[in-house]
N, C-alpha and C positions, 0 to 999 in steps of 0.2 A: 677614549671610548668611541668618539665620533670617527677618528680615523681608522679604528678597528672595524666599525661597521662599514665604512667606505671600501675597505679592502675586501671585506666578506662578500659585500653585495655589488661589487663593480661588475660591469659587463652584463652579459645576457642573463645571469642568475638574478641579479637585482632587479633588472627591468621586468623579467618574467614574473618574479614573486610580486612586485608592485602591481602589474596589470592584473594578476589573479586576485590580489587582495582588493583592488578597485571594483573588479566586476562582481565578486561575490558580496562585498559590502553594499553595492548599489542595489543588487537583486535580493539580497537576504537581509542584511543589517539594518539598512535605512528604513525600508518600509515597516519592520517590525519595531524598530525604535520609535517611529512616528507613531504607530499604533499604541504603544505603551505610554508615550508621552500624552496623547489625547485621552487615553483611558484613565491614566492615573491623575494627570493635572489638566483636565479640560479647559480650565481658566488660566493656565500658566503657572498655577501654584499647586504643588502635591496636596491631595486631600483624599480622606477615607470616605467622604460623603457619596461619591459616584458608586463605590462598591457596595455601600450599605443600601443605596437605592437599588442597585441590581440584585442584591439578595432578597429584595421584595419579591422577586420571581423565584423564590426557593422552591417551588414545586418543579420548575424546569431544571434548576441546579440539582436537586435531589434525583430527579428521574434520569438525568444524564449520568450521575455517579451510580446510581443503583443499577441501570441497565448496562453500563460499562463493566462494572465488577461482576455481575451475575453472568453476562456473555463471555467475559474473559475466563471465568472459572470453568464454564461448560467447554469452551473451546480448548483450554489447557488439558482438561481431562481427556476429551475425545482425541485431540491432536497428539497427545503423548502416547495414548494406547495405540493409536495407528502407527506411530513412529516405531514403538517398541515391536509391535507385531511384525512390521515389514523390515525393520532394521536388524532384529536379533533372531529371527526364525528362519525356517526353511520353507516359508510359504512360496508358491509358484507365481509367475507373472508379476514380478516386482515392478518392472519398468511401466506397464500399462496401469498398474495401480497407483504408482507415484504420479503419473501424468494426470489421471482422473481426480485424484485427490487434491491436487494443487489447482485443477481447473476452476473451481468456485472463486478462487482468489483473483483470477484474472477476468471474471465476469463482472461487469458493473454491479454495484450494490442495488441500485434502482431497478436493474433487470432482474436481479435475484428477487426482490420485493414483488415485482409484477408477476413473475412466474408462479411464486407461491400464493399470491392472491388468486390467481386463476386456477391453481392446482387444487385448493382446499375450499373454495367458495361454492355457494349454491349452484352456480353456472358451470362448475368444473366439468369439462368434457369426459375426463378419465374417471371421476368418481360417479358421474351419471351413467357411464357404461356399466359399471359394476354395482350400480344401485346404492351407493354409500354417500351421495352428495347430500349436504344439509338441505333443510326444507327451504323453499324460496321465501324470502322475507326474514329469514332467521339471521342472527348476528353472525357475521363472518368470524371463524374461529381465530384467524390469524390477526384480527384486530383487537390486540390486547398486549399487556405488558409481557406476557409469557411468549406470545408469538414474536414480538420485536426482539426479545432476548434470544429466542431460538434462531431467528434469521441472522442476527448479528454474529452468533456463535458459529453458524455454517459458513458465514462470509470470512471469517477470521481465523477459523481453525487451521486453515493451511499454513498460516504464519507460524503458529505453534509447531505444527508438524515439521516445517522447514528447519526451525531452530533446533529442535531436539533430534531431528535426524542427522543434521550436520555435527551435533555434538557427539552422537553415537558413533560416527565414523572417525572420530579423533581419538577414540578411547584405545589405549594400550590394552593388551588382552591378558597381561600377567596376572592381575587380581582375579579376573574371571576364571582363568585356567586353573589357578591355584584353589579357588573355592570349589571348583566342579571336581578337581582331583580329590579334595577333602570330603567329597560326598554331598555338597550342597545342591539341592534341587533348583529348578528354574525359578520358582517363587521365592525361595530363600535368596538366591543369587539376585533377584530383582529388588527385594526389600533391603538387603543389607549392603549391597555394593552399587548396583546400576542406578537406582533412584537417588541415593545420597550424593553420588558423583554427578548426577544430572541436575541437582538442585539450582545451581546457578543459571542453567539454560531454562529451566522451568519457570524461574522468576523472570528471565528475559522474555520468554514467550507470553507469559501472563501480562507483563507489562506492555508489550507490543499489541496484544489483542485489546487490552483495556483503552489504550491511547487511540487505536484505529476506531474503536466502537465509540468512544468519546466524540470524535470528530465526523462520524459517518453521518452523512446527509440523506442519502437516497432512501435507506431503510427507515430511518428516524422520521422522515417525512411521509413517505407513502404508507406506512404502517402506524406510526405514532399519531398523526393528525386524526385519522378516522377513529382511532382507539382514544383520543383525547389524553394522550400520554406525551405531552410537550416536553422536549428536551432543549438544551441551549442552542444547538445548531439550527433547529426549526424556528425557535424564538427569534434568533438573528435574521433569518430569512424573511419571516413574517413582518418583522418590524421595517426592514429595509424595503420589502416589496409593497408594504402598504403606504409608507410615508416618504420614501425615495431618500436622496441624500441628505435631507434636512436632519435626519436622525442619526448621522454617523457618529457623533459624540456618544449618544446613548448606546448604540451598537458597539462602539470600541470599548465601552466599559464591559459589556457582556463578553466580548471577544477576548479581552485581557483576562477575565475571570477563567474562561475556558482555557486559555493558554497556561495560566498558573497551575490549574488542576493538572494538565498534562506535564508540565515541568517538574511539579512536585512528585508525580508517579515516577518520572524518570529519575529524579534524585533518590527516591526510596528504592527503587531497583538497584541502583549502584551501591547503596548502603547495604542492602541485604545480600547482594552478590559478594561484596568484600567479605562479609562475615561467614558466608557458606563456602568460599573458594577452598578447593583442596588441590594441592599441587600434585600433579601426575609425573611419573618418570617413565621414559620409554617412548619410542616412536609410534605414531599411529600404525595399526595393522588392520589386516582384513577383519571386518566385523564378525560377530558370532553368528552362527546358523543353527541355532538350538533346534534338535529334531523334534517336532511336535507329535510324531507317531501317529496314533489313531485320531488324535484331535486335530491334525492338519485340516482336513476337509471342513470341519466345523469352524475353525478360525478363518479359512479362506472364504466360507460361505458368509461369515459375519462381515469380513472386509467388503466383499462384493455388495452386501446388503447395504452397508453405509453408502457406498458409491451410488447405488440404485436409488436410495432414499433421497440423497442430496442432489442428484443430477437428473435421473431419469424421470421421476414423477413431475417436477416442475418443468423440465424440458418439454416432455410430451404435451403437457397442459398449455404450455406457451404456444407451441406450434399448432395445436388443435384450436386454440382461440383465434390465431391469425388466419385460420383457414375457413372460418365461418363468416357468413354475410353480416350478421349482427351479434353482438356480445350477448350471451345468454342462451343462444341456440345450441342444440346438440350438434355435433359433427356428424352428418349423414350425407349421403349422395345428393340430396336436394339442397342442403345448406353449404355444401362445399364450394369454395371460390378461392381463386388466386388473386382477386381484385385488390385486397389489401397490400400484398407484395407489390403488384403492379403500381399501386398508388404511391408507395414510399420509395420504390426504386426507379419509377419512370416520371410519374406525373408530378410529384412533390419536389419542387426545386430545393426546398429547404433541407430535405434529407440528403440529396446528393451533395449539396454544399457543406452540410455537416461532416459527411464522410471525408470529403477533401480537405476541410479544415482540420479536423482531428488527426488525419494521417500526416499532413504537412507538419503541424506544430509539434506532434509527438515525435516525428523523425527528426526534426531540427533539434528539439529539446534533447533527445537521446544523443545526438552527435556532439552537440556543445558540451553536455555534461561529460561525455567520454574523454573529450580533449582537456577540459579543466581538471578532471579527475587525474589524468596522467601527470599533468604539470603540478598539481597541488600535491599529490601523493609523494612525489619525489622529495619535496621540502619537508613533509611530514614525517617521513622515515629515515631517509638518507642523509639529512643535514642535522647539523648541531648548532647549539647557541642561538643567537637572535633570529636566524633564519627559521629554525623550527618553531620557535615561540610565535613568531608572526603567522606562520602557516597554522599553527594550533589555534590561534584566535579566529583566523579566517574559517577554518573548518567547524569551529564551534558555531559560528553563525549558520552554517548549512545544517548542523544538527538540530539547532533550535528550531529553524524553519520547518524541518522534517517532523519535529516532536509535537509542534503544535498542530491543531486541526487544520485541514484545508480551507475551511470556511474562514478561519482566522486570517490566514495568508491572504485570501481574497480581499477581506476587509482592509488589511494593511496596504494592499496595492492601491484600493480605491482611494484611501487617504493620501497615499504618496503621488498619485498620478491623475487625480481628478481635475487638477489644474494644469495648464500647459507647462511642459518642461522648460525651466528657466533658461534663457539664452537661445532657445530654438522656437519657442512660441507655438509648439506643436503638442496637442493633447493626445495622449495614448489611451485615455479612458474611452471605452466604447469601440476599441479596435482589436483586432486579432492579436497584435503585438503584446498587449497588457496580459493576455491569457498565456502567451508563450513565456513572457518573463516570470509570471506566476508559477508556471510548471518548473522553470529552472530553479526557482527558490525552493519549491515544495519537494522536488525529487532529486536535488543535487546529492543529498546523502545517500540515496539509493545506488548511485553510480560511484560515489567516492569511496564508501566503505570496503567493497571488494577489491578495488584498486589499491588502497592502502594496505590491506592484508596481503596482497601479492607483493608489494614493495618490501613488506616486513620479511619475506622469505629470501630477499636478494642480499647477498654479501656486500657490505659496503666497500670491500676491497676493490670490486670492479670499478667504482666511481674513482677511487684513488689511483688505480692502475691507468685508467683512461686519462685522468688529468696529468700524470706524470708523462704519459706518452704525447701530451700536447694537444689533446682533443677539447674543444671549446664545449660550452654547456649545450648548445644546440645540437651538436654532433653526438655528445654522449647521451643526450635524451632521446634523439631520433634513431641512433644506430644501436644502442645498447638497451635502454631501459623501456622505451615504448614497445618494442617487440616482445620483451619479456612479460610485460603486464598486459599486453594486448588482449589475451583470452578473458582476463578479469574485467578489463574495461568494456569488452564486447558483452560479457555476461550482465554487467550493470546497465549497459545501454539497452539491452533486450528487456530487462525488467522495467526500465524507465519508460520504454516505448509502450509496452503492454499496459502499464499503469496509467500513463497519460492518454493513451488511445481511447479508453473507455470511461474515464473519470467524469464525475459531475460535481463533486464537492468543491473544487477550486473554481471551476467555470460557472457555477450556478448564479454567482452575483456579478460575474465579469462579462457575460455574453451580451450581445445586442443584435439587432436585426442586420443580417448578412454576415455575422460572425458566430453563428451557432456551432456547437460541437454535438457529437453523437449523443453524449450524455444529457445535455440539456434539451435536445429535440424529443428524446424518448420521454424525459420526465414531463415536459410540457404536453405531450400527447395524452399521457395518462392523467395528468393533473387536469386537463381540459375535457376529460370524458371520452377521448378517442381511443377507446381501449383496444380494439382490434388493430388499429394502426400502430399503437404503442407496442402491441405483441408482435406484429409483422416486423417492425424495425429492430426490436429487442431480439428476435429470432435471427435476424440478418447479422446482427452484431455478435451473437453468440457463435454463429457458424464462422464468421469471419475471424474471430478470436481463436477458435479451434483449427482453422485452416493455417493461421499464422504460426501457431504453436507447433502444429504437426510438420509444416514445411521446415521450421528451425530444427525440429527433432530429426528430420531426415538428413539434414545437413551436418548432424553431429559428427558423423564418421570423417568428415572432410575438415572439420575445425579442431583446433588444439583442445585438449582436455580442460574442462572447466568453462568453456565458452557458453554452453547451454546450461542455464541455471538449474534445471530440474533433472539433468543428466549427470550420472557419476563419471 
């Protein structure tokens, strides 16, 4: 067996797989393993006592599960309805609609929370213009369980939309065409054929929305704290912010509890999907375009109303708040000012530094993940035997790191790197490098999954033919497979960059003076009461995100199909 492994892993393949396994294990496996060890056995001996103590905060545990389930349900219903309307009917302007529906997913959750706080509060510029603002001193309507659930649903609905829309695009049309020939109407077709076939995708979308809501920090903090609706991510942040590293053991227990809930949700998803799976025969074809007839204007109006409700109202309120001298004043000619934008873009060094830091580490993380994904994807799909099994173990570490909430990942990295690195004597804690490594761990699966799917469509005979022709591993990977999966790798890298560029959940506990990110600066402005500055920087961030997505959209014609994630 040893000789067999030596033959299989000799040369560049063995060294490459070993290097990939080492890198992913250091970034993903070891920090999470240390977290679980501290959480389950803080004294070195496994015990249930820490979990029983953590369950004493059962209100936070229940609030996390309740808000996650409710928001995932709403996100699944709305996201599925939007995907069906755009994917199966003859509505017009599908491209702009898809772009705008996906935009909330790219906007940081804390920015979403700030925008809605300003849109619906007593000081809302928009509501005051139309005379619908709540009375001054009244309870803010968004500061409630229902408000928190609604914002979580808005933030994560695009995840469900993406999953369902992708599934619709792979449907063979034979069943639908046969049903329509037999006289089945649109609603009967939907109830008897489309939705049953979509069931695994609906479960996947629901699970993604639930796990994302479970680990969401920005919305849970900015809405949950004033509403006195504490969730586990906020409980972790509060304890660590109040008591410092001395409570790492206690925080690790709560983090493990949060991670276990996420992993159980993922396991249940796989179990349910296996029971619901239906084998489809036939290649993917052009999607249906059901003629809505006279109902088309109504459906289009409803779609644009959803876009307006989720984007226009909060965006206008956010910009209006950023343009007044003091929070609470109506936007008039006398109160109008650009001083807030000047403050965050010119005078405040911290904001410029945050933009530079976030751009740099998001770009580096996206590039590194694309390279790792191209190498690891080869072993996951085109190899057999021990190489595939080793690659599977490596990939599972990345999937676990992605499945657990970002705040849990940050706690794991604090535990792993709060002390100097053995042999080097250098401490990474409190530097920008620890945030970069946490990004690599948290977002590796985002870049790996599309590359693995692209490899799955490649005939393994290409590898055999190149090998017979004498091409070494490096030549085969660089000349054949990397170009073939490059669009998928670029698509994953774009998603990684946009996700890391605006995130706050992972960096909330890892940032330090001089190493701020965009997300942490906006959150600190709002948390410190500098609402107009927070609005100004949030508005700049939203505009920057839109410009980045628009520029990528404009380059879609020059790039291979599949490079831009939201384009067909």
